[in-house]
N, C-alpha and C positions, 0 to 999 in steps of 0.2 A: 781288583784294580787298586793300584797304589796311588795314594793321594800325597801330593807334595804340598807342603805349606810354604808359601813364599812370604817372607817378611819384607815389608817395604821399608826402605831406608829413607828417612826424611832428607829432603834436598838441602835444608839449612837448619841450623839450630834455632830453637825458640828462646825468647827472652831478650834481655838487654845485656850488653857488654859492660864491663866495669867502667870503661871510658865514657860510654853514653850516660851512664848513671852519674858519674862525676861531673859531666858537663851540665846535666839537668840540675844537680845540687848547686853548682856554681851560679847558674842563672837565677835560681830562686834566692840565693844569698845576696846577689847584686840587687835584685828587685827589692828585697827586704831592707837592705842598707839604705836605699833611697826612700822607700815608702814609709818606714816607721818614723824617722825624724819629721817628715812632712806631715804625717798624721798627727803627731804630738803637737807640732806648731799649730795646726788647724784647730785642735781641741783647745789649746791655750788661748787662741784668738777668740774662740766662741765664749770661753769663760770670761775673758777680758771684756768682750762686747756686752755681756750681761751686766757686769759691774758698771760699765760706762753708761748703759741705759738707765740703770738704777740711779746713778749720780745725776744724770740729765733730768730724770723725773723729779728728783729732790730739788734741783736748781729751778725748775719750773714752779714747783710749789713754794720755793723761797720768794720768787718774784710775786706770786699771788699773795703770800703772807705780807710782803712789803706794801702791796697795794692796800691791803685791809688794815694793817696795824702801823704803817709808816716806819717800821723797823724790820730787820731780818730776824728770823727765829735763831735761837742760840743752840738748838739741839735737834736731833732726829728722834722722833717718837712722840708719844701722846703727851707726856708732861716732862718739863725740864726741871732742873734743880731749883730754879727760882719760881716754880709753880706756873710759869707761862706754858703755852702749848708749843710743841715743836712742829716740824714739818715731816711729812711722810710717816713711814713706819719701818719696822725692821726689814732688812733685805730678805728676799725669798731664798729658798734652799739652793737655787742655782748660783747665787752670789755668796751666801753665808757659808757654804761648804768650802770656799776657796779664799774668801776675804773676811777681814774683821768687820766691826761696825763702822759705819760712816761717822766722821767727826766734822762738826761745824765750828769754824772760827768766825765769829761775827763781831763787827765793830759798829756799834750803834751810838757812838759818841754824839751828843747834842751839838749842833752847830756845824757838823760835817756830814757829808754824804754817807749814808750807811753802806757797808760793804761786808762781804763774806768770802770765805774760802772753805770748800768742803773737800775732804780727802777720804779715801778708803785704801787701806793697806792690805796686801796679801797676807794670808796666814803664814807664820814663820816656818811651819813644818809641811806645808802643802806643796803641790806641784807648781804653784805660781809664786813661790817665795822669792825668787830672783827677778821678778817681773817689774818691781817698782810700784810705788803708790800711784793711784789715779787722783788727779786734782782738777777741780773746776772752781772758778771764782765769779764774782759778781760782774766782772768786766767781760764775761763771755769767753775767757781763755780756758782751755782745757789741755792737759798734758800728762804724760807719765813722768813721775819724779823718781828716777832710779837711785837718788841719794837719800830719799825719804827725809828731806830737810824742810819741807813746807809745813809750818805749824803756826801760822798766824793769819789774821784776816787780811793783811796787806800783801800776802804772798802773790807774786805774779810770775808768769811764765818766763823762765830764764832764757837768755839768748842761746840759740842752738838747740833748745828743746822743741820737739816736734809735737804737733797736734796728736790727739789720740790715734793710735794705730793698732 
């Protein structure tokens, strides 16, 4: 008895065509072009938010210092250059990795209302370098200074500057 082997022929080819593959690659590229910048901005907002919280905590401590000493502290940290105590402590790693040290500009002139301005500037080589310094003052104003020009106790929010965002 003779046996015949019949080979079955597939009804359609298996796999993807080049066009289907190119369409899939194009869709992934479009999604990546939208998602990566949005994710980067999200991460920068989180970093900025940590620095803003740090400055807000220091401002709260400044007000407590004023209540106790009748003047504002002139520095951040345990001991200032004039041997007085400062407010707060060094920033945590979530802030110090992207920002420099906080700077206090205090005006405790006798006969005038004490006032202060505190700033924190992004590291010049980090991902936040073009973000502008964060500023808070004794008037309760807080803003991002993209010109990095605020360097006195009398610094106030310029017109057109927005609250922290």
